[in-house]
N, CA, C and O of each residue as an XYZ file, in Angstrom:
816
protein
N      70.998     85.357    190.770
C      70.667     86.468    191.664
C      69.268     86.973    191.346
O      68.863     87.012    190.185
N      68.549     87.352    192.358
C      67.177     87.809    192.160
C      67.149     89.241    191.668
O      68.107     89.995    191.839
N      66.041     89.600    191.057
C      65.852     90.976    190.625
C      65.732     91.892    191.844
O      65.362     91.458    192.935
N      66.055     93.174    191.629
C      65.944     94.130    192.724
C      64.472     94.440    192.980
O      63.703     94.692    192.052
N      64.101     94.417    194.244
C      62.728     94.734    194.618
C      62.734     95.560    195.889
O      63.647     95.457    196.708
N      61.717     96.371    196.043
C      61.576     97.098    197.304
C      60.842     96.190    198.281
O      59.654     95.910    198.126
N      61.571     95.743    199.283
C      61.025     94.783    200.228
C      61.127     95.340    201.631
O      62.090     96.029    201.967
N      60.132     95.040    202.450
C      60.153     95.475    203.838
C      61.031     94.527    204.640
O      60.558     93.522    205.171
N      62.316     94.858    204.721
C      63.257     94.049    205.492
C      64.345     94.949    206.036
O      64.566     96.035    205.500
N      65.025     94.532    207.076
C      66.081     95.344    207.656
C      67.340     94.501    207.837
O      67.271     93.323    208.186
N      68.494     95.129    207.593
C      69.753     94.462    207.886
C      69.874     94.375    209.396
O      69.714     95.376    210.095
N      70.154     93.198    209.894
C      70.127     93.017    211.338
C      71.288     92.182    211.829
O      71.801     91.317    211.119
N      71.692     92.456    213.058
C      72.663     91.612    213.760
C      72.015     91.042    215.024
O      72.667     90.365    215.819
N      70.726     91.328    215.194
C      70.022     90.832    216.370
C      69.808     89.322    216.260
O      69.688     88.765    215.169
N      69.767     88.692    217.417
C      69.565     87.250    217.448
C      68.109     86.931    217.121
O      67.189     87.499    217.708
N      67.921     86.032    216.196
C      66.570     85.594    215.833
C      66.402     84.159    216.287
O      67.228     83.298    215.984
N      65.328     83.910    217.014
C      65.099     82.581    217.583
C      63.827     81.980    216.994
O      62.729     82.505    217.179
N      63.998     80.870    216.281
C      62.847     80.173    215.711
C      62.800     78.728    216.212
O      62.479     77.802    215.467
N      63.128     78.565    217.497
C      63.154     77.228    218.086
C      61.810     76.523    217.927
O      61.754     75.330    217.629
N      60.728     77.275    218.130
C      59.388     76.683    218.044
C      59.112     76.147    216.646
O      58.494     75.094    216.493
N      59.565     76.865    215.630
C      59.350     76.426    214.248
C      60.184     75.183    213.935
O      59.684     74.240    213.322
N      61.453     75.178    214.354
C      62.320     74.019    214.114
C      61.736     72.782    214.782
O      61.729     71.699    214.197
N      61.245     72.944    216.014
C      60.634     71.814    216.724
C      59.377     71.332    216.011
O      59.123     70.131    215.928
N      58.589     72.283    215.494
C      57.362     71.916    214.776
C      57.691     71.157    213.489
O      56.992     70.207    213.135
N      58.754     71.573    212.787
C      59.163     70.875    211.560
C      59.641     69.465    211.894
O      59.290     68.506    211.207
N      60.445     69.340    212.956
C      60.927     68.019    213.367
C      59.765     67.095    213.735
O      59.765     65.910    213.402
N      58.783     67.659    214.425
C      57.603     66.880    214.819
C      56.830     66.412    213.597
O      56.351     65.279    213.552
N      56.709     67.298    212.596
C      56.000     66.938    211.369
C      56.757     65.866    210.598
O      56.151     64.977    209.999
N      58.105     65.953    210.615
C      58.918     64.945    209.941
C      58.712     63.557    210.572
O      58.667     62.548    209.869
N      58.591     63.523    211.893
C      58.428     62.252    212.602
C      57.036     61.667    212.381
O      56.876     60.464    212.177
N      56.035     62.543    212.426
C      54.650     62.075    212.296
C      53.846     63.084    211.486
O      53.321     64.060    212.021
N      53.763     62.825    210.180
C      53.059     63.770    209.307
C      51.547     63.595    209.444
O      51.012     62.494    209.319
N      50.886     64.711    209.701
C      49.426     64.722    209.772
C      48.963     66.142    209.486
O      49.769     67.069    209.402
N      47.653     66.297    209.339
C      47.105     67.638    209.102
C      47.424     68.566    210.271
O      47.700     69.749    210.074
N      47.384     68.021    211.492
C      47.651     68.840    212.686
C      49.095     69.314    212.722
O      49.352     70.494    212.962
N      50.059     68.393    212.484
C      51.467     68.794    212.538
C      51.814     69.738    211.385
O      52.635     70.641    211.543
N      51.188     69.529    210.230
C      51.425     70.423    209.092
C      50.871     71.823    209.381
O      51.537     72.822    209.109
N      49.670     71.895    209.923
C      49.073     73.190    210.244
C      49.876     73.930    211.300
O      49.993     75.155    211.260
N      50.434     73.172    212.254
C      51.253     73.802    213.287
C      52.489     74.438    212.677
O      52.871     75.545    213.054
N      53.119     73.739    211.729
C      54.292     74.289    211.052
C      53.930     75.558    210.296
O      54.620     76.571    210.413
N      52.856     75.508    209.524
C      52.463     76.668    208.713
C      52.112     77.859    209.598
O      52.553     78.977    209.333
N      51.321     77.631    210.647
C      50.917     78.724    211.533
C      52.110     79.319    212.276
O      52.160     80.528    212.503
N      53.072     78.472    212.656
C      54.274     78.976    213.325
C      55.136     79.755    212.342
O      55.671     80.809    212.686
N      55.273     79.243    211.119
C      56.069     79.931    210.094
C      55.483     81.294    209.758
O      56.224     82.253    209.544
N      54.168     81.385    209.709
C      53.508     82.661    209.385
C      53.843     83.755    210.394
O      53.824     84.938    210.056
N      54.151     83.364    211.633
C      54.461     84.341    212.683
C      55.964     84.545    212.859
O      56.387     85.293    213.740
N      56.770     83.890    212.030
C      58.226     83.893    212.225
C      58.920     84.976    211.408
O      58.412     85.455    210.394
N      60.105     85.341    211.895
C      61.014     86.231    211.167
C      62.260     85.433    210.823
O      62.775     84.693    211.661
N      62.749     85.577    209.590
C      63.857     84.769    209.100
C      65.031     85.654    208.688
O      64.885     86.861    208.497
N      66.186     85.031    208.557
C      67.363     85.705    208.028
C      67.482     85.356    206.550
O      67.546     84.184    206.182
N      67.512     86.375    205.715
C      67.577     86.179    204.263
C      68.837     86.872    203.747
O      68.971     88.086    203.899
N      69.765     86.125    203.140
C      71.012     86.734    202.672
C      70.806     87.536    201.397
O      70.133     87.094    200.465
N      71.402     88.728    201.377
C      71.303     89.586    200.205
C      72.614     90.338    200.026
O      73.295     90.670    200.996
N      72.952     90.596    198.785
C      74.150     91.367    198.452
C      73.721     92.812    198.224
O      72.841     93.090    197.409
N      74.358     93.731    198.959
C      74.007     95.151    198.850
C      74.883     95.797    197.797
O      76.109     95.759    197.892
N      74.262     96.384    196.806
C      74.999     97.074    195.754
C      74.698     98.560    195.802
O      73.559     98.980    196.004
N      75.753     99.348    195.610
C      75.589    100.801    195.616
C      75.442    101.294    194.186
O      76.092    100.801    193.264
N      74.577    102.273    194.030
C      74.373    102.880    192.721
C      73.985    104.327    192.892
O      74.055    104.868    193.996
N      73.582    104.949    191.825
C      73.161    106.345    191.882
C      71.861    106.506    191.122
O      71.571    105.779    190.171
N      71.091    107.478    191.570
C      69.846    107.810    190.882
C      69.674    109.317    190.854
O      70.208    110.023    191.710
N      68.933    109.813    189.876
C      68.657    111.240    189.781
C      67.485    111.591    190.673
O      66.425    110.970    190.588
N      67.674    112.597    191.538
C      66.631    112.997    192.474
C      66.428    114.503    192.362
O      67.390    115.271    192.325
N      65.159    114.915    192.309
C      64.833    116.338    192.245
C      64.491    116.844    193.640
O      63.733    116.196    194.362
N      65.048    118.012    194.036
C      64.728    118.579    195.354
C      63.475    119.435    195.247
O      62.817    119.467    194.208
N      63.148    120.141    196.356
C      61.904    120.917    196.384
C      61.916    122.081    195.395
O      60.859    122.577    195.005
N      63.124    122.523    194.984
C      63.236    123.596    193.985
C      63.373    123.042    192.573
O      63.668    123.773    191.628
N      63.153    121.732    192.449
C      63.208    121.042    191.166
C      64.614    121.016    190.573
O      64.777    120.897    189.359
N      65.640    121.127    191.440
C      67.011    120.961    190.981
C      67.342    119.474    191.018
O      67.111    118.805    192.026
N      67.879    118.964    189.927
C      68.157    117.531    189.826
C      69.624    117.260    190.147
O      70.516    117.961    189.669
N      69.858    116.241    190.958
C      71.234    115.869    191.275
C      71.315    114.355    191.500
O      70.302    113.700    191.743
N      72.524    113.814    191.417
C      72.725    112.391    191.670
C      72.739    112.136    193.175
O      73.290    112.920    193.949
N      72.131    111.042    193.566
C      72.101    110.654    194.979
C      72.433    109.168    195.075
O      71.938    108.348    194.303
N      73.292    108.845    196.053
C      73.655    107.440    196.253
C      72.447    106.641    196.736
O      71.647    107.129    197.533
N      72.327    105.428    196.252
C      71.270    104.540    196.716
C      71.839    103.139    196.860
O      72.851    102.798    196.248
N      71.182    102.341    197.670
C      71.593    100.958    197.867
C      70.480    100.022    197.418
O      69.299    100.273    197.659
N      70.878     98.949    196.765
C      69.916     97.956    196.310
C      70.320     96.591    196.834
O      71.504     96.264    196.927
N      69.318     95.809    197.172
C      69.579     94.465    197.678
C      69.257     93.441    196.591
O      68.166     93.435    196.023
N      70.229     92.581    196.318
C      69.990     91.466    195.411
C      70.006     90.186    196.238
O      71.024     89.816    196.822
N      68.871     89.530    196.274
C      68.735     88.353    197.120
C      69.328     87.124    196.444
O      69.167     86.911    195.243
N      70.010     86.331    197.243
C      70.717     85.170    196.712
C      69.759     84.019    196.441
O      68.649     83.973    196.972
N      70.210     83.090    195.603
C      69.400     81.931    195.232
C      70.197     80.647    195.430
O      71.426     80.642    195.350
N      69.481     79.569    195.686
C      70.086     78.232    195.660
C      69.349     77.424    194.601
O      68.154     77.620    194.375
N      70.066     76.521    193.960
C      69.481     75.716    192.892
C      69.281     74.276    193.342
O      70.153     73.674    193.968
N      68.122     73.744    193.013
C      67.829     72.345    193.309
C      67.758     71.584    191.990
O      66.986     71.959    191.107
N      68.554     70.515    191.841
C      68.553     69.770    190.573
C      67.248     69.012    190.336
O      66.626     68.515    191.275
N      66.849     68.932    189.082
C      65.702     68.117    188.668
C      66.266     66.854    188.028
O      67.093     66.924    187.120
N      65.813     65.702    188.506
C      66.346     64.434    187.993
C      65.228     63.586    187.392
O      64.076     63.654    187.821
N      65.590     62.795    186.398
C      64.624     61.884    185.795
C      64.571     60.575    186.586
O      65.224     60.451    187.623
N      63.811     59.616    186.110
C      63.638     58.353    186.830
C      64.941     57.576    186.979
O      65.079     56.761    187.891
N      65.888     57.823    186.095
C      67.180     57.137    186.170
C      68.172     57.869    187.072
O      69.288     57.398    187.294
N      67.761     59.007    187.579
C      68.637     59.774    188.464
C      69.522     60.769    187.753
O      70.375     61.401    188.376
N      69.330     60.915    186.450
C      70.127     61.872    185.697
C      69.547     63.278    185.839
O      68.331     63.462    185.787
N      70.422     64.265    186.019
C      69.960     65.642    186.162
C      69.497     66.181    184.815
O      70.231     66.133    183.828
N      68.278     66.692    184.787
C      67.712     67.213    183.549
C      67.538     68.727    183.581
O      67.156     69.339    182.583
N      67.817     69.316    184.717
C      67.668     70.759    184.861
C      67.754     71.138    186.324
O      68.207     70.349    187.153
N      67.317     72.351    186.640
C      67.317     72.790    188.029
C      66.268     73.870    188.232
O      65.843     74.528    187.283
N      65.858     74.042    189.474
C      64.928     75.113    189.840
C      65.572     75.942    190.937
O      66.379     75.437    191.717
N      65.208     77.226    190.994
C      65.822     78.155    191.938
C      64.889     78.465    193.101
O      63.678     78.611    192.931
N      65.482     78.561    194.280
C      64.764     78.926    195.491
C      65.519     80.042    196.214
O      66.743     80.141    196.120
N      64.776     80.877    196.933
C      65.421     81.796    197.860
C      65.772     81.017    199.126
O      64.902     80.348    199.684
N      67.023     81.082    199.597
C      67.343     80.444    200.866
C      67.001     81.371    202.028
O      67.374     82.544    202.015
N      66.299     80.857    203.024
C      66.011     81.632    204.238
C      66.391     80.773    205.437
O      66.349     79.545    205.369
N      66.760     81.424    206.533
C      67.340     80.699    207.649
C      66.659     81.063    208.964
O      66.244     82.202    209.179
N      66.556     80.069    209.830
C      65.851     80.273    211.105
C      66.716     80.985    212.139
O      66.191     81.569    213.087
N      68.037     80.943    211.968
C      68.921     81.583    212.948
C      70.313     81.758    212.343
O      70.584     81.307    211.230
N      71.183     82.416    213.096
C      72.530     82.724    212.604
C      73.359     81.462    212.378
O      74.165     81.413    211.449
N      73.172     80.448    213.210
C      73.933     79.209    213.054
C      73.607     78.524    211.733
O      74.502     78.006    211.065
N      72.328     78.519    211.351
C      71.937     77.946    210.059
C      72.491     78.780    208.906
O      72.894     78.238    207.877
N      72.507     80.102    209.086
C      73.002     80.989    208.031
C      74.480     80.741    207.744
O      74.928     80.890    206.607
N      75.243     80.360    208.779
C      76.674     80.095    208.605
C      76.927     78.938    207.642
O      78.030     78.810    207.111
N      75.928     78.099    207.410
C      76.085     76.945    206.519
C      76.027     77.353    205.046
O      76.257     76.531    204.159
N      75.722     78.613    204.795
C      75.720     79.121    203.416
C      77.172     79.300    202.974
O      77.853     80.217    203.434
N      77.637     78.447    202.103
C      79.029     78.448    201.665
C      79.153     79.270    200.389
O      78.827     78.795    199.302
N      79.627     80.508    200.527
C      79.755     81.385    199.375
C      80.900     82.358    199.594
O      81.204     82.735    200.726
N      81.528     82.759    198.501
C      82.585     83.767    198.572
C      82.023     85.176    198.450
O      82.750     86.153    198.628
N      80.754     85.285    198.154
C      80.139     86.596    197.970
C      79.851     87.246    199.329
O      79.403     86.588    200.268
N      80.113     88.525    199.406
C      79.840     89.258    200.641
C      78.360     89.605    200.691
O      77.844     90.295    199.811
N      77.689     89.127    201.716
C      76.255     89.375    201.837
C      75.930     89.905    203.227
O      76.747     89.848    204.146
N      74.735     90.412    203.348
C      74.224     90.848    204.652
C      72.930     90.092    204.944
O      72.154     89.811    204.031
N      72.701     89.766    206.200
C      71.440     89.095    206.538
C      70.313     90.101    206.741
O      70.427     91.024    207.548
N      69.240     89.914    206.009
C      68.044     90.739    206.185
C      67.069     89.984    207.086
O      66.818     88.796    206.884
N      66.529     90.673    208.066
C      65.466     90.086    208.892
C      64.142     90.348    208.189
O      63.735     91.499    208.030
N      63.469     89.278    207.769
C      62.241     89.437    206.999
C      61.162     88.507    207.517
O      61.426     87.359    207.876
N      59.950     89.019    207.549
C      58.806     88.214    207.972
C      58.368     87.297    206.844
O      58.707     87.518    205.681
N      57.618     86.273    207.193
C      57.138     85.290    206.214
C      56.400     85.990    205.074
O      56.610     85.661    203.907
N      55.544     86.946    205.403
C      54.738     87.614    204.376
C      55.612     88.378    203.387
O      55.299     88.429    202.197
N      56.717     88.981    203.873
C      57.624     89.708    202.982
C      58.363     88.756    202.042
O      58.558     89.052    200.863
N      58.772     87.598    202.591
C      59.467     86.610    201.758
C      58.506     86.036    200.716
O      58.890     85.802    199.570
N      57.262     85.814    201.122
C      56.255     85.305    200.177
C      56.031     86.309    199.050
O      55.912     85.926    197.886
N      55.973     87.599    199.399
C      55.781     88.640    198.384
C      56.979     88.688    197.433
O      56.811     88.791    196.218
N      58.191     88.611    197.997
C      59.407     88.584    197.175
C      59.363     87.416    196.201
O      59.689     87.570    195.024
N      58.957     86.244    196.694
C      58.893     85.033    195.868
C      57.862     85.174    194.748
O      58.135     84.859    193.590
N      56.680     85.649    195.114
C      55.610     85.805    194.115
C      55.983     86.821    193.043
O      55.542     86.713    191.899
N      56.798     87.811    193.413
C      57.130     88.900    192.494
C      58.346     88.612    191.627
O      58.696     89.419    190.766
N      58.997     87.467    191.845
C      60.229     87.165    191.117
C      60.003     86.023    190.131
O      59.751     84.893    190.548
N      60.088     86.297    188.838
C      59.943     85.222    187.843
C      61.084     84.219    187.951
O      62.153     84.533    188.475
N      60.850     83.028    187.456
C      61.877     81.978    187.385
C      62.383     81.517    188.744
O      63.455     80.919    188.842
N      61.621     81.792    189.781
C      61.941     81.277    191.113
C      60.797     80.369    191.539
O      59.629     80.752    191.469
N      61.138     79.168    191.979
C      60.119     78.178    192.319
C      59.484     78.439    193.672
O      58.323     78.096    193.895
N      60.251     79.054    194.588
C      59.750     79.317    195.934
C      60.886     79.710    196.847
O      61.907     80.217    196.380
N      60.730     79.488    198.137
C      61.841     79.677    199.064
C      61.934     78.447    199.955
O      60.959     77.719    200.138
N      63.122     78.230    200.503
C      63.334     77.039    201.315
C      63.978     77.437    202.639
O      64.981     78.150    202.669
N      63.387     76.966    203.724
C      63.912     77.233    205.056
C      65.050     76.257    205.348
O      64.912     75.051    205.143
N      66.167     76.787    205.824
C      67.342     75.980    206.191
C      67.696     74.948    205.108
O      67.617     73.744    205.353
N      68.078     75.409    203.930
C      68.299     74.486    202.808
C      69.452     73.503    203.005
O      69.524     72.490    202.310
N      70.353     73.794    203.946
C      71.536     72.943    204.093
C      71.461     72.021    205.313
O      72.463     71.419    205.700
N      70.287     71.913    205.909
C      70.096     70.999    207.039
C      68.967     70.041    206.691
O      67.803     70.437    206.627
N      69.309     68.809    206.472
C      68.331     67.829    205.997
C      67.201     67.598    206.985
O      66.060     67.376    206.581
N      67.509     67.646    208.290
C      66.499     67.304    209.305
C      65.321     68.269    209.319
O      64.176     67.862    209.519
N      65.604     69.532    209.109
C      64.487     70.485    209.189
C      64.531     71.566    208.107
O      64.217     72.727    208.368
N      64.925     71.173    206.888
C      64.723     72.114    205.783
C      63.289     71.962    205.287
O      62.700     70.884    205.369
N      62.750     73.037    204.781
C      61.335     73.016    204.378
C      61.105     73.979    203.226
O      61.264     75.188    203.393
N      60.728     73.460    202.043
C      60.455     74.348    200.911
C      59.005     74.855    200.923
O      58.079     74.144    201.311
N      58.848     76.085    200.493
C      57.527     76.652    200.242
C      57.505     77.063    198.773
O      58.137     78.048    198.390
N      56.776     76.308    197.952
C      56.697     76.609    196.525
C      55.629     77.667    196.268
O      54.813     77.970    197.138
N      55.648     78.217    195.071
C      54.648     79.241    194.723
C      53.216     78.716    194.830
O      52.354     79.423    195.352
N      52.930     77.492    194.351
C      51.569     76.976    194.540
C      51.176     76.847    196.016
O      50.029     77.109    196.377
N      52.128     76.441    196.871
C      51.852     76.349    198.300
C      51.542     77.722    198.885
O      50.608     77.875    199.673
N      52.334     78.722    198.493
C      52.127     80.085    198.996
C      50.776     80.634    198.539
O      50.096     81.327    199.295
N      50.389     80.321    197.296
C      49.088     80.768    196.792
C      47.959     80.115    197.575
O      46.962     80.766    197.888
N      48.110     78.833    197.893
C      47.101     78.122    198.673
C      46.975     78.714    200.071
O      45.866     78.899    200.573
N      48.119     79.014    200.704
C      48.103     79.630    202.038
C      47.433     80.993    201.981
O      46.633     81.337    202.852
N      47.764     81.776    200.944
C      47.188     83.121    200.810
C      45.678     83.055    200.647
O      44.949     83.825    201.273
N      45.202     82.133    199.804
C      43.758     82.007    199.606
C      43.050     81.560    200.887
O      41.941     82.008    201.179
N      43.698     80.675    201.646
C      43.125     80.237    202.920
C      43.005     81.414    203.881
O      41.988     81.569    204.558
N      44.054     82.247    203.940
C      44.031     83.416    204.823
C      42.977     84.426    204.377
O      42.291     85.027    205.203
N      42.855     84.607    203.051
C      41.843     85.543    202.523
C      40.446     85.062    202.880
O      39.612     85.845    203.334
N      40.187     83.763    202.674
C      38.870     83.209    202.991
C      38.574     83.293    204.482
O      37.448     83.580    204.890
N      39.618     83.033    205.303
C      39.442     83.128    206.760
C      39.095     84.559    207.156
O      38.222     84.787    207.994
N      39.794     85.531    206.538
C      39.531     86.936    206.853
C      38.118     87.331    206.431
O      37.422     88.042    207.156
N      37.698     86.866    205.248
C      36.337     87.180    204.785
C      35.297     86.616    205.752
O      34.329     87.293    206.099
N      35.506     85.368    206.183
C      34.574     84.742    207.119
C      34.555     85.485    208.446
O      33.495     85.715    209.028
N      35.744     85.859    208.918
C      35.859     86.577    210.190
C      35.203     87.953    210.095
O      34.474     88.369    210.995
N      35.477     88.659    208.979
C      34.889     89.985    208.791
C      33.367     89.897    208.707
O      32.663     90.745    209.256
N      32.863     88.876    208.025
C      31.408     88.701    207.902
C      30.793     88.416    209.267
O      29.727     88.937    209.594
N      31.468     87.586    210.063
C      30.958     87.264    211.399
C      30.962     88.505    212.291
O      30.017     88.743    213.043
N      32.050     89.304    212.195
C      32.138     90.525    212.998
C      31.081     91.538    212.573
O      30.494     92.221    213.412
N      30.838     91.634    211.244
C      29.820     92.559    210.742
C      28.435     92.135    211.214
O      27.617     92.972    211.597
N      28.176     90.819    211.185
C      26.888     90.310    211.643
C      26.704     90.563    213.139
O      25.618     90.931    213.586
N      27.772     90.362    213.902
C      27.704     90.590    215.348
C      27.476     92.065    215.654
O      26.705     92.407    216.550
N      28.158     92.947    214.898
C      27.999     94.387    215.101
C      26.582     94.830    214.743
O      25.990     95.670    215.420
N      26.052     94.249    213.668
C      24.679     94.592    213.247
C      23.663     94.142    214.292
O      22.713     94.860    214.605
N      23.883     92.929    214.830
C      22.976     92.422    215.861
C      23.056     93.276    217.114
O      22.039     93.549    217.752
N      24.273     93.701    217.470
C      24.454     94.543    218.663
C      23.790     95.899    218.473
O      23.162     96.434    219.386
N      23.943     96.452    217.248
C      23.323     97.739    216.954
C      21.805     97.640    217.001
O      21.124     98.545    217.483
N      21.284     96.522    216.492
C      19.839     96.313    216.500
C      19.310     96.185    217.927
O      18.261     96.734    218.264
N      20.056     95.450    218.764
C      19.654     95.315    220.167
C      19.675     96.655    220.875
O      18.792     96.967    221.674
N      20.718     97.460    220.564
C      20.827     98.785    221.181
C      19.674     99.683    220.741
O      19.113    100.430    221.541
N      19.329     99.598    219.448
C      18.235    100.414    218.929
C      16.910    100.028    219.571
O      16.086    100.882    219.897
N      16.723     98.721    219.745
C      15.487     98.260    220.378
C      15.441     98.676    221.840
O      14.371     98.957    222.381
N      16.590     98.713    222.467
C      16.641     99.111    223.877
C      16.379    100.584    224.069
O      15.972    101.008    225.150
N      16.613    101.392    223.006
C      16.412    102.831    223.107
C      14.958    103.235    222.880
O      14.614    104.401    223.075
N      14.100    102.308    222.476
C      12.703    102.656    222.238
C      12.027    103.023    223.561
O      12.146    102.276    224.532
N      11.333    104.135    223.619
C      10.667    104.522    224.871
C       9.542    103.554    225.203
O       8.857    103.032    224.323
N       9.379    103.338    226.463
C       8.323    102.442    226.928
C       7.038    103.265    227.065
O       6.780    103.861    228.111
N       6.259    103.289    226.024
C       5.038    104.118    225.992
C       3.814    103.230    226.010
O       3.709    102.265    225.252
N       2.912    103.569    226.872
C       1.627    102.859    226.919
C       0.565    103.804    226.404
O       0.418    104.914    226.915
N      -0.162    103.383    225.417
C      -1.217    104.215    224.833
C      -2.552    103.716    225.353
O      -2.889    102.536    225.248
N      -3.280    104.629    225.904
C      -4.618    104.249    226.387
C      -5.599    105.282    225.882
O      -5.241    106.437    225.656
N      -6.821    104.867    225.710
C      -7.850    105.816    225.273
C      -9.023    105.698    226.207
O      -9.359    104.614    226.684
N      -9.633    106.812    226.458
C     -10.812    106.805    227.318
C     -11.854    107.728    226.714
O     -11.549    108.771    226.136
N     -13.074    107.307    226.872
C     -14.145    108.126    226.331
C     -14.544    109.181    227.362
O     -14.672    108.914    228.557
N     -14.728    110.363    226.849
C     -15.154    111.434    227.759
C     -16.562    111.163    228.219
O     -17.435    110.795    227.434
N     -16.763    111.350    229.486
C     -18.104    111.140    230.057
C     -18.955    112.343    229.806
O     -20.119    112.370    230.206
């Protein structure tokens, strides 16, 4: 079970549709290339997933505006994990690594075989990436872990690479916008200069 974290996610019963992402993954599986890989990543970045979590009730001490302290009920989400075996060249299991399971839709979520009572959290890619980066001993998260055709792992190194690419893209975009704004301001300033003609004449 994952450590408790404050994550931007909501318990939801709304239908989540990631048909475009599933199709992009299938396309990449059939013909792997930079284009099909980029399409998957860009689609995943805009997607919302179902993430199973167990809600636990607890209590915490809270002070009111008059500084009176009292116990208040609180809920914490513990996100579930799936384990992937590590095997040597002979096929013998030598260990395992943990991933957060995330699902593209309710039908995929039903494939999670567990006796534990959980709730599905609707979470964006960025929230799941933050959860993964903030949790030690977790290798990453995996989309649809129980469907071979379109399961897709995102490891911590992959997430770091995506984050750096987005940061660099934002820096380049911000620099271009700043340059464009500066050029526009300069053009406006030049346009505001009065059209003055200076002439001199000698008095007769």
